[in-house]
Every structure is written in C-alpha cells, then in structure tokens.
N, C-alpha and C positions, 0 to 999 in steps of 0.2 A: 294778632298772629304771634307777636313776640312774647306776649303773656302766656300763650298756649305752650310755646317751646320751653319757656323758663320755669313754668309752674311745675313743681315736683321734679325738677331736672335730675336730681340724684337718682330717683327710682327709674326714670327713663333711660339714664346712662347705663344703669345696671342691666336693664332689659336688653339694651343694644349690645352690650358686651356678651351677655348670655346667648343672644341670637347669633352673633358672629361666631362664637365658639361652637355652637351647635352646627352651624353651616360647615365650618372647617372639619368637624368630626365626621359629618356625613360625607363630605367630599373625599376625605382621606380614606374612609372605610368603603367607598364605592368600589364594587368589584370591576376588574378588568379582564376581558376575555381576549386571548391572543395565543399565537403559536409560541411555544417555548423555544428560545434561540438554540440552534444546534440540533443535531440528530441524536436519538437515544439508541444505544446499542441493544440488540436483542439478546436476552439470556435464554438458554435452552435448558429445560428441566425434564427429568424422567426420560432420558434417552434409552430406547429399548436395547437390551443387551445384545451384543454382536452386530449392531448396526451403527452407521455413521450418518448424521444429517447433513444435507447440503441445501442451503437456503437460496432463494432467488434474490433476496436482499437481507442484510443483517442489521439494518437500522430502521427506525421509524421516526416520524415527527408527531409531536403531541401538542394538542391545543388544550389549554387549561383556563379555569376561572379562579381568580384569587383577588383578595384585597390589594389595593395599590401598594400598601406598605409591605406586603409579602413579596411583591415583584422585585423589591430591592435586594432580597436575600436569596431568591430562588435561582437555580442554575440547572444545566442538563444533568448534573449529578444528583439532583433532588428527586428525579423521577426514574423509576425502573420499569422496563418493559420485558415481557417474557412470553414464550410459547411453551405449552405443555404437550409432550409427545407420548404421554402415558397411553398404553394400549394400542399404539400404531404398529403396523407391520411394514415389511419391505415394500417399496413403491413410492408413488407421489401422492401427497396429501395437501389439502388446504387447511391451514391451522389458524385458529383465532388468536389474536394478540391481546394480552391483558397488560394494563399499565396501572401503576399506583405511585402515590407520592409519599415520601418520608417526612414531609413537612405538613403540619396541621393546617386545616382550613384551605386546602387546595382541592378543587374539583376537576377531575379529568373530563373534558368535554368531548374530545375526539382524538382518535389515534389513526394516523394515515401512514401506510395502509392498515386496516383493522384485521386483515388476514394475509398470510404469506404462504407461498408454495414451498413445501419441504419434500425433498427426495431422500428416502432412507435406503442406503446401500449397505451391503455386507462389508465388514472390515477386511481390508487386505494389508499384507505386510511384505516387505522385502528389504534386502540389504543393499545399500548404495555407498559409493565412495564419497569422501569428503574433500572438498577443494577450498583453498583460501582465495578470497577476492580482496585485493588491496585497493583502497580508494584514497585519494589525496596524495600528498608528497612528503617524503622524508626531508631531513634538514638539507641545507645547501651542499651540493657535491656528494650527497649520499643517496642510496637507493635501497629498497628492501631486497634482501637475499632470498634464498630458497627456503620456504617455510617447512617446519616439521610439525606434523599434526598427530595427536594421540587422543583417542583412536582414529585411524584413518578410514575405517568402515563402520557404519552405524545402521540401525534398523529404523525404517520409517513406516508408519501405519496411518491408515485413513480410508476414505471411500475408495472402492476398487477403481472407478473411472478416473480418479485423481492420481492414485498411486501409479497407475500404468504410465503416466506421462512424466513422472519424476525419475531423472537419470542420476542425479547427484545431490548431495547436501552442500550448502555453502556457508563458510564462516567468513563474515565480512569484517575486515580490519580497516579502520579509517585513520589515516596518518595526518598529522598536523605539525610537521617540522621535527619529528622525533630524530634523535641522534644515537640512541642506544638500543640494544636488542630488546624486543618486546616479548614478554612472557605473560600470557593471560588466557583465561577461559573465555571462549566465545560461544554465544548461543547460536544454534544452527537455524538456517532458513532454507527453503527451496524456492527457486526463482523460475518464473515462466519465460517464454521466448521474448517477452518485452522487458524482462528484468524486474518484474513486479513480484512481490512475495505471495506465494500460494498459501491460502488459509486452510483451516480445518484438517491439519495433519499433525502427527506427533512423532518426535524423534526420540530414540532411546539409545544412548543418553541424549539429553537435551542440549548439551554443550560439549565442546572438545577443548583440549589444551593446545594452544598454538604457540610455537616458538618461532619468532620472525627476526632474523638478524638484520641489522641495518649496517650496510657496508659502503665503502667508497665506490662511487660510480667509476668502474674501470674503463668503460667505453660506451659509445653510442652507436646505433645502427639504424639506417633508414630502411624501412620495410614496407611492403605493400599491405593492402587490406583485402581480406577474403570475406565475401558476403555469404553468410549461411542462410539458406532458404529451406522451407519445408512445404510440401504440397505441390500441386500442379495447377497451371492456369486452366480456365474453362476449356472444354473440348473445342477444338478448332483454333486455339491460340497457342503461342509459344513465347518464351522469354527470348527476345532478340537482343537484349543488351542490359548491362548493369554498370552504372557509374556511381562512384563514391566521391564525396567532397568532404575532406581532402582525399586524394588518391593514394597518398603515402603518409606515414607517420615516422617520427624518430623515436626509437625505443632506447631506453637507458637501463643498464643493469651490469652485473658482473660479466666479464668476458666469457666465462664458461657457460653461462646461461644463454647469452645472446648468440653464441656460435650456432646453436641449432634452431634459431628462429629466423624464418624468411618472410613471414607475414603475420599479421594480427587478425584474428577472426572477429566478426561481429556476433552479436546475439542473434538468435534465429528470427527470421522474418517469415510469416505465414503468407503464402501466395495462392493458397487453395481457392480455385474457382474465379480468380480475377480475369477480367476480359478487357482491361484498360491499363495503361501505364500508371504507376503509382510512385509517389515520393514519400519516404519515411525517414524519421530521425531515430537512430538506433545506437545502443551502447556497444562498447568493445569488450571482448573477453580477454583481459590481460593475463598472460601466464604469471604464475607465482615468481616473484623476484624481478619483475619487469615493470617499469613505469614509462611515461612519455615525457618528453621535454616540455611539451605544452599539455596542460591539464585539460584534456579534451573529454568532456562528459559524453557527448554523442556526436555521431557523424551523420551526414545526409546521404541517403541511398536512393538513387533513382532506378527503378526497375521498369524497363520498356517491354511492353507486351504487344505483339503483332499478330494479326489474323493469318492463318495459314494461306499461302498463295500470294501474300503481299511481298513486295521486294524486301530482301533480307539485308538491311543495313546494319552491319555488326559494328559495335563500338565498345565492346566489353572491356572493362578495366578491373582487374582483380589483383 
C-alpha cells in the first residue's frame, strides 16, 4: 500500500492539486437563486398625455439567478423595473412589469408582483397656500420666529382625486440648535391627515425661499390641544368623548405670536364609519414661530364611540 502511494507521487500530487482547483472553480461558479435584498422602485414610461398614473404599489421584489461571485457586488440599484403605459386610456388597467439587470450574467427569474393595477386620471391643477412646518429645537433660550415665505402661493398638479384633497403645500424646516436666522430654499411637499407625504404630485415652483428668524424666547404659555377629525361614525353611533395624553402642552415663542394662541391643533384623524372606540398616535400642527418646551413628536388621542341610546358619559377634553 505504501509503495502504491509513494510510486510516482509527484504526478499524483499534481493531479490532486488540479482536482482541488477544479472543484473550487465549480463551487465558486455555481449559480445561486434568491430574492434580491430590498424592493425595486417601479419606473413609469410612456405616460399618456394629459393623464396621471396612480399605482396600487410602486415597488416590486425580484428573484434572480447569478454566480455566487456576482452576489458580492449586486444590489437593488443593479436591477431596474418598469411599466409601459403606451396606448392606454383613462381608467384602470392591469399592466405587466418588466425587469432587467445592468450587470452581466444575471438572470431575472421572477418579479413579484408581475402585474400592477394602474389608474389613469385626468391632470388637475389648483393654487394653494404655502405654510412652514418647523421640526426640532433652536438653540437654548431661542425659538423660531414668524417665517416669511416667497412665493406664498404656488400651483399643484396631479391626479384629480388626489388634488381635491390637497389644501396647502408645506415647507419643512428641521432645526438642530440653530442660533441665527435661517435663509434657505425649501422643497415643497403635501402632507395627508397622518402627516405622510402625498406622492405623484408636482409643485410649480418646486421650492420656495423661506426666511426664518431665530429669536429669544420671550415667554411660554400652557395651552390645550384641539383634536381635528374628519368624517362621521357609522350610522347609529356618535362620538361621546375625546381624551388626549397629554391634555395640555407648553408653547414657547415670541410674546406677540403666543398672545393669539389658546390651543394647538392635531393633524386630522379620519373617523369615517367607525363603530368602536379607537386610540391613535397623531402629530401636532405647530403654528409658525411656536415650539414646545418638550419635543413632543406625537400625542395619544382616545376617541370614544357609543351606540345611540346608550348612556351618555361625557368626558371630552379639548
């Protein structure tokens, strides 16, 4: 046995090395099939003139097949996904999603979903006012003053059903201990009742110039919280009480601004069709030039709904 192993050992060693290298090459080159990490944003091409697309979802997930070595360099940016609206008319359509890779030797195995619903609506336009929403805190002992916006009215365009719900444009300024007046151009957004950005709309101009003075905090004032609601409970039910936690906040600002403020409003809560009590976390709509002593992002709002004919236990705090 020993003679068999040692006989021509140099040739056998070379064969072993070559076999090991071949195995390593095959193992490294073996394809791996898996979902690409992250979601791929959908691009929209050939939008029909005069119409605006609204998608039921704007991202997809893609499964690919690629050599293991390729997986080390590929990312969500390596794949593009798109829908083509060429020839479509106003209404709702189911549209095929196509995907492709910008890296060689990558095979698209599956796109989920492979079709999306697209609603094409006429373009609508209207003019809305611009407001400044200040987030964060100025330097110690300082507060934002009354902002000056230019222009203070702009045009917004988009799908008709979306534009009908937009009442204003918002320029968001985030403070982080600033001590001097802020002069900057701010890109505009529109916010829904939950404070989330509304997509698929266009502002003209896209940004406004905001001048925000940073002034000494002249005074503070404890004020109540007013809960904004929209809609009505289900037929046969009524809102029997609203409680906020906290029930008051301490507003800080220049005395001239605080003089006319007796409460801080919440963002709008939709209660359309509810038939049971609900508890929600909601943000506050701070007037320009006003901040809070505590950096409260959201408050808790409990809305009590009671069936008609039940005992009316009122405990509203506004």
